[in-house]
C-alpha positions as CSV (number, residue, x, y, z in Angstrom):
1,E,-11.5,3.0,-8.3
2,E,-13.7,4.2,-5.2
3,R,-13.1,0.7,-3.2
4,I,-9.3,1.2,-4.0
5,S,-9.3,4.5,-2.6
6,R,-11.2,3.5,0.8
7,W,-8.5,1.0,1.0
8,A,-6.2,2.8,0.7
9,W,-7.3,6.0,3.0
10,K,-7.4,2.7,5.5
11,M,-4.2,2.1,5.3
12,V,-3.3,5.1,5.7
13,Y,-5.0,5.4,8.9
14,N,-4.1,2.5,10.3
15,E,-0.5,3.8,9.9
16,L,-1.5,7.0,11.5
17,K,-2.7,5.4,14.3
18,R,0.3,3.4,14.9
19,P,1.6,4.8,18.1
20,D,5.0,3.3,17.5
21,S,4.6,4.6,13.8
22,K,7.9,7.1,12.5
23,I,5.6,8.7,9.9
24,V,3.6,9.5,12.7
25,R,6.7,11.1,14.8
26,E,8.0,12.8,12.0
27,L,4.4,15.0,10.8
28,N,4.1,15.3,14.4
29,Q,7.5,17.0,14.1
30,L,7.0,19.2,11.3
31,Y,3.6,20.2,13.1
32,A,5.3,21.5,15.8
33,M,8.0,23.5,13.4
34,A,4.9,24.5,12.0
35,D,3.5,26.1,15.1
36,A,6.4,27.4,16.4
37,A,7.2,29.0,13.1
38,A,3.7,30.7,13.1
39,K,3.6,31.6,16.7
40,N,7.3,33.5,16.0
41,G,5.8,35.5,13.0
42,N,7.0,33.2,10.3
43,L,4.0,32.5,8.5
44,E,5.7,32.0,5.0
45,E,7.8,28.8,6.9
46,S,4.9,28.2,8.9
47,R,2.6,28.0,5.7
48,Q,5.2,25.7,4.0
49,L,5.5,23.6,7.0
50,Y,1.8,22.8,6.6
51,T,2.1,22.4,3.0
52,D,4.7,19.7,3.7
53,I,1.9,17.8,6.3
54,V,-0.2,18.0,3.9
55,M,1.5,16.5,0.9
56,A,3.1,13.5,2.9
57,G,-1.0,12.6,3.8
58,Q,-1.0,12.5,0.0
59,M,2.1,10.4,-0.7
60,M,1.0,7.9,1.6
61,F,-2.6,7.9,0.3
62,E,-0.7,7.4,-3.5
63,E,1.6,4.9,-2.0
64,A,-1.4,2.6,-0.5
65,S,-3.3,2.7,-3.6
66,Q,-0.3,2.0,-6.0
67,F,0.0,-0.8,-3.4
68,I,-3.2,-2.1,-3.4
69,R,-3.7,-2.0,-7.3
70,E,-0.6,-4.1,-7.2
71,Q,-2.1,-6.7,-5.0
72,I,-5.4,-7.0,-7.2
73,A,-3.1,-7.4,-10.3
74,F,-0.9,-9.9,-8.4
75,E,-4.0,-12.1,-7.4
76,E,-5.7,-11.3,-10.6
77,K,-2.4,-13.2,-12.2
78,M,-2.6,-16.3,-9.3
79,K,-6.1,-16.6,-10.3
80,Q,-5.9,-16.6,-13.8
81,L,-3.0,-19.2,-13.5
82,T,-4.7,-21.5,-11.4
83,V,-7.6,-21.5,-13.7
84,E,-5.2,-22.5,-16.3
85,A,-3.4,-25.4,-14.2
86,D,-6.7,-26.8,-13.8
87,D,-7.7,-26.4,-17.4
88,A,-4.6,-28.6,-17.7
89,F,-5.0,-31.0,-15.4
90,K,-8.7,-31.7,-16.7
91,Q,-7.2,-32.1,-20.5
92,G,-4.7,-34.8,-18.6
93,E,-1.2,-32.5,-18.9
94,L,-0.2,-33.1,-15.4
95,E,2.9,-31.6,-15.0
96,K,2.0,-28.8,-16.5
97,A,-0.6,-28.4,-14.2
98,R,1.5,-29.4,-11.1
99,K,3.9,-26.3,-12.3
100,M,1.5,-24.1,-12.9
101,W,0.0,-24.3,-9.6
102,Q,3.4,-24.7,-7.9
103,T,4.3,-21.5,-9.2
104,V,1.0,-20.3,-7.5
105,V,2.3,-21.6,-4.1
106,D,5.7,-20.1,-4.8
107,E,4.8,-16.6,-5.4
108,A,1.9,-16.8,-2.7
109,Q,4.7,-17.5,0.0
110,K,6.7,-14.5,-1.2
111,V,4.0,-12.0,-0.3
112,P,4.4,-10.6,3.1
113,G,1.8,-12.1,5.5
114,I,0.9,-15.6,4.1
């Protein structure tokens, strides 16, 4: 779980450092609004906007964590299917092994970036 947390924060950091990030633009707008509200004496509005910024960051982290957990589960499933295909191949069940390997290939191709 600690590694998932580190990876998730890394994903959030990478998103926040992108110069073309829509999320960064939105967070910057919220920050500017919060700053302006504070300068105008609207402390409650300012506090709420800053809270929204923090919550947005936490949501980004939670979404990244969930994505990583799903990717790990997917990889474990594909690894198990590969082991089963290897076993089927060793037992002479060539068609069964081929179908399993084809499933692994087909599912892997659905993953963005592969």
